[in-house]
C-alpha positions in Angstrom: 23.5 63.7 74.2 20.6 65.7 75.3 18.6 68.3 73.2 18.8 71.8 74.7 16.1 74.5 74.3 18.3 76.4 72.0 18.5 73.3 69.7 14.7 72.9 69.7 14.3 76.4 68.5 16.7 75.9 65.7 15.0 72.5 64.8 11.5 74.1 64.8 12.6 76.7 62.3 13.9 74.1 59.9 11.1 71.6 60.5 8.9 73.0 57.7 11.6 72.6 55.0 12.7 69.1 56.3 9.1 67.9 56.3 8.6 69.1 52.7 11.7 67.3 51.6 10.6 64.1 53.3 7.2 64.3 51.8 8.7 64.8 48.3 10.9 61.7 48.8 8.0 59.6 49.8 5.9 60.9 46.9 8.8 60.3 44.6 8.7 56.6 45.1 4.9 56.4 44.3 5.4 58.8 41.4 8.3 56.6 40.0 6.1 53.5 40.3 3.2 55.3 38.5 5.6 56.3 35.6 7.0 52.8 35.3 3.4 51.4 35.2 2.5 53.8 32.4 5.6 52.9 30.4 4.9 49.2 30.8 1.2 49.6 29.7 2.3 51.6 26.7 4.9 49.0 25.7 2.3 46.2 26.0 -0.2 48.2 24.0 2.4 48.7 21.2 3.3 45.0 21.2 -0.2 43.9 21.1 -0.9 46.2 18.1 2.2 44.7 16.3 0.6 41.2 16.2 0.3 40.3 12.5 -3.1 39.3 11.3 -3.4 36.0 9.6 -4.0 36.4 6.0 -5.9 33.7 4.2 -4.0 31.4 1.9 -5.1 31.7 -1.7 -5.6 28.0 -2.0 -7.3 27.8 1.3 -6.7 25.5 4.3 -9.0 22.9 3.0 -6.3 20.9 1.3 -4.3 20.6 4.5 -7.3 19.5 6.5 -8.3 17.0 3.8 -4.8 15.5 3.6 -4.7 15.1 7.4 -8.0 13.3 7.3 -6.8 10.9 4.6 -3.6 10.2 6.4 -5.5 9.5 9.6 -8.0 7.1 7.8 -4.9 5.3 6.2 -3.2 5.0 9.5 -6.3 3.5 11.2 -6.9 1.0 8.3 -3.2 -0.1 8.4 -3.4 -0.6 12.1 -6.4 -2.7 11.9 -4.8 -4.9 9.1 -1.6 -5.3 11.1 -3.1 -6.7 14.2 -5.1 -4.0 15.8 -7.9 -6.6 16.4 -5.5 -8.7 18.6 -5.2 -5.9 21.1 -8.9 -5.4 21.3 -9.4 -9.2 21.9 -6.8 -9.0 24.7 -8.6 -6.1 26.3 -12.0 -7.9 26.2 -10.3 -10.9 27.8 -9.1 -8.8 30.8 -12.2 -6.7 31.3 -14.1 -7.4 34.4 -17.9 -6.6 34.4 -17.9 -5.5 38.1 -14.6 -3.6 38.0 -15.0 -0.2 39.7 -18.5 -0.8 40.9 -17.9 -2.4 44.3 -15.9 -0.5 46.8 -14.4 -2.5 49.7 -14.2 -0.3 52.8 -13.1 -3.0 55.3 -9.5 -3.2 56.5 
């Protein structure tokens, strides 16, 4: 279907309003993205401000750390008494002094 000169005259009159509508539609997408980005940044700011501050315990955290150190020392001593030395002897037996120092590149 061909466009006649009469049709062109009608189209040219409406071209201004159609172009404005098209421009508003294209800008609407960008504006919607900007609004969503603003909302997202505001939500993240609110969530980050809601993080609770750690309040120091009245007894302090020293007790927990001391207990952990004592438990670790006790565990190491028990391990040595129950045969930890055997594993070290086995490791020494299988260690090779030149292991990893010589690289063979022949095929």
